[in-house]
Each structure stands twice: as C-alpha cells, then as structure tokens.
N, C-alpha and C positions, 0 to 999 in steps of 0.2 A: 504494499501499500502505501504511493507518494505520500507526501509531506509538504507543505509548503513550509517558506523557509520565510523566516520573520525577518523584514527589513526596520531598519530605524533612519531617520533623518540625518543628515549631518550635525544638526543641531542637539536634537536627542544625544546622539555619541560625546559632544562634546559636552554636554551638560552631566552625563555619566563620569566621564573624566573630570570635571571639576570638582563633582561631591566628591569623587575618590581622593584628589586632589587637598582638600579642605579637611576630611578624613586624614590624610596620611599628617598633614600640617601638626592637627591636634594631637594626633598621637603623640609625635616628637616631642611637641610642647609641656604635653602630659608628664610623659617618661620625663625629659630636661628640668622639668618644673621640682616634681619628686626628689629625683637625686640630687638636686643644688640644697632643697630643704631639709631634706634628712641626712646630708653627709656635709654640708656646707660649701660654700659658692667655689671657692678653691680644687677642691676634693671631687664635688659635684661635674664641673665642667672639664676636669681633667676624664674624668668616666665618660660623660657626654663625646667629647671629641674619639676618644679612644673606640668608642663603637660607630661613631661616624665613621672612622678610618674602616672598619673591622667592614662594616655598609656599603663603603667606596670599594673595598678589596674584593669584596663577593661581587660586585658587578663587574670591576675589571678585568677581573679573573674570565668569568663567563663571555664579557665580549671579546677578550683576545682567543678564548675559543672558538667563538661564533665565529670569527674572522679569519682564522687559521684551517677551520675546516673547510671553509670556501676558499682554499689557497691563495691567500691572500696575505701581504705583509701587514702586521700590527703596527700602523704609521695612522697620522692622524685624518689623512684620506680618504682611511679605511674603517674609520670607529664607529662609522653609522652603518655599515655592514654588518653588525652584531644588531641584530634587529631584537632580541629579548629585553634588553635593559635601556633600551633607547626612551629618550623623553616623548612622550605623544606628540603629534603635531597639534592635535585640537584640544582646547578643555584647560590647559595648564596654565594658559596666559590671554590675553586678549590679541597680540601681537608678537609675531619674531622679525628681524630685519638683521642682514647682514650689512657691517656697514668699514669702512676704511677710515681708521686713523693710523696718522704718524705710520703709512706703511704696513700696517698691520690688518687683519682682517679681524672684524671682530663682530659678534654675535649680540644683538641687546633683545631683550626679552621683557615687553611695556605690558604692563599688569599682571604680575606674579601670584597666583592662586594661594602657593605657601605664603608667601608674604604677608599678602592680605591679611590671612586669616591671623598671622602674630601681630600685624601690626592690630587690629580687633582686640587684641586680649593685652596691647601694650606690652608684648613680651620680644620685640625686636632681636636683641640681644643675645636669648637663648633662641631662638628660633632659627637666628644666623650663623647658629653652627652647625644646623641642618646642611647649608651652600658648600662645608669643606669638603662633600661629598663628590664633588666636582672633581679637584684635583688628587684625591684618593682613588678614585675609580682610574682618571687619567693616566695616573703613574703606575696602578698596576698594570692596567692595559699593555701602556710601554714607557718605564721609567725614565726613560731620556726624553722625557715630553709630560707638561702638568696643564691642564687647563684651570685658567685662574682668573677669578673677578676683578676687573677693573673697575666695576661699579656694583653695587647691591643696594636693592631697595631698603632689608634692613637696618643699611648705614647711614641713611635719609637718603638717599640718591633717588632721582626720577627712577630710575629704571635698572635695570641689572646687564652688564656688560661683562661678556666672557671674551677670554681668546686662548689661543695653545700657544704656549713657549717651550723651548727648550728648557731641561730641567741643569740645574750646576751638578756638580761632584757630590757638594756636601749636601744639596737637597736629596740627593738620592740617597745619600748617607743617613739623612736625618730622617726620611721618609720609612726606610728601610729597620729603624732602629725603633722599635716599636715604643720604647719607652723616653721618648723625646719628643718638648714640642714639635711635633709636624707641622701646627697652622702656618708658620711662617711659610710654606711654599707657596701659601696664595697671596702673593706680594707681589 
C-alpha cells in the first residue's frame, strides 16, 4: 500500500529549526548557570568551556570523517562537505552573508536565534561561551585552521562575524593541552 509523503513549507521547516535552536540555547544557558551557581564563577566557567571544547571536538571529528569518506582533504574548502553537523541554512538566523574585509572572507550572521535567547535572559556572557564551539570544531577538523569570531552579538556587536584563519603552533599546543585556557584561539 502506497503512502503519501508529508511535505512542509520552507517557512514551517525554518520555524521548526528556530524552535530547536531556542531550546538548545536555553539548555546551554541552564547548564551553564547551574555550574556557575553550584561551583562558583571561575570553576563553573572552566567546566563550561571544557564541555564546549568536547562538544566541538566531537563535531569536528565527525565532520573530518565525513569529508575523508568522500575522499576529500580536510581543508577549509571542504568543511561543508561534512553534512551531519553543518548549521541549518534556515531558521538559525534571519540571514547570512559573505563579505570581504581586509582581503579576508568573512561570514556575517544577522539575527542569531541563540544570541536572542541569551539576550532575553540577560545572560550574554554565559551564552557566549557556547560560541567557542566554532574554533573547537574547526581545530579538531584540521588543527592547521581555526574559525574565529571577529564579532559576536553576545559581545554587544550588531551581528556575528566569523572567518577561518591558520593556527599558530602555540594555538595548536594550547588546544591539544586540554587543561590550558584554549579560549584564546578565538582572538
């Protein structure tokens, strides 16, 4: 017996992604707040960033595997060939654009859903720790590169802006030494 395929509009799909993103933002904020309240600011932030690093590493490993399975090199140009952990095109933000700034290609994200949730709760600083997933996933994908935020809404910028840059030997060393403050790679 044949069954009909259910279809949804792009708007419905984007709303579903946005609802999921809001839940993820709130989940991150809830865990982060609990850790800081229970363990204090310094130890709580340390564990949050350790968890975000682990989260990024897991995504970077899988992205690398998917790219290699396609017989591609794990270089920046092939990062999006890893489909499982790619950010959805619709529902995560109002719009995304690619611009060139000082001969560097950058991605600008306007209206980030995650940042809006953190702003609603007045918790931009704790929410911002989630954003460090980007350099972590990229460095695990290929330690010779990092994705950095040149601007971030939780830092009071108008939009989020990211770019991919080569890493230094020191940054690779800091990232691999799990006990060091690796957040400095996003500078």
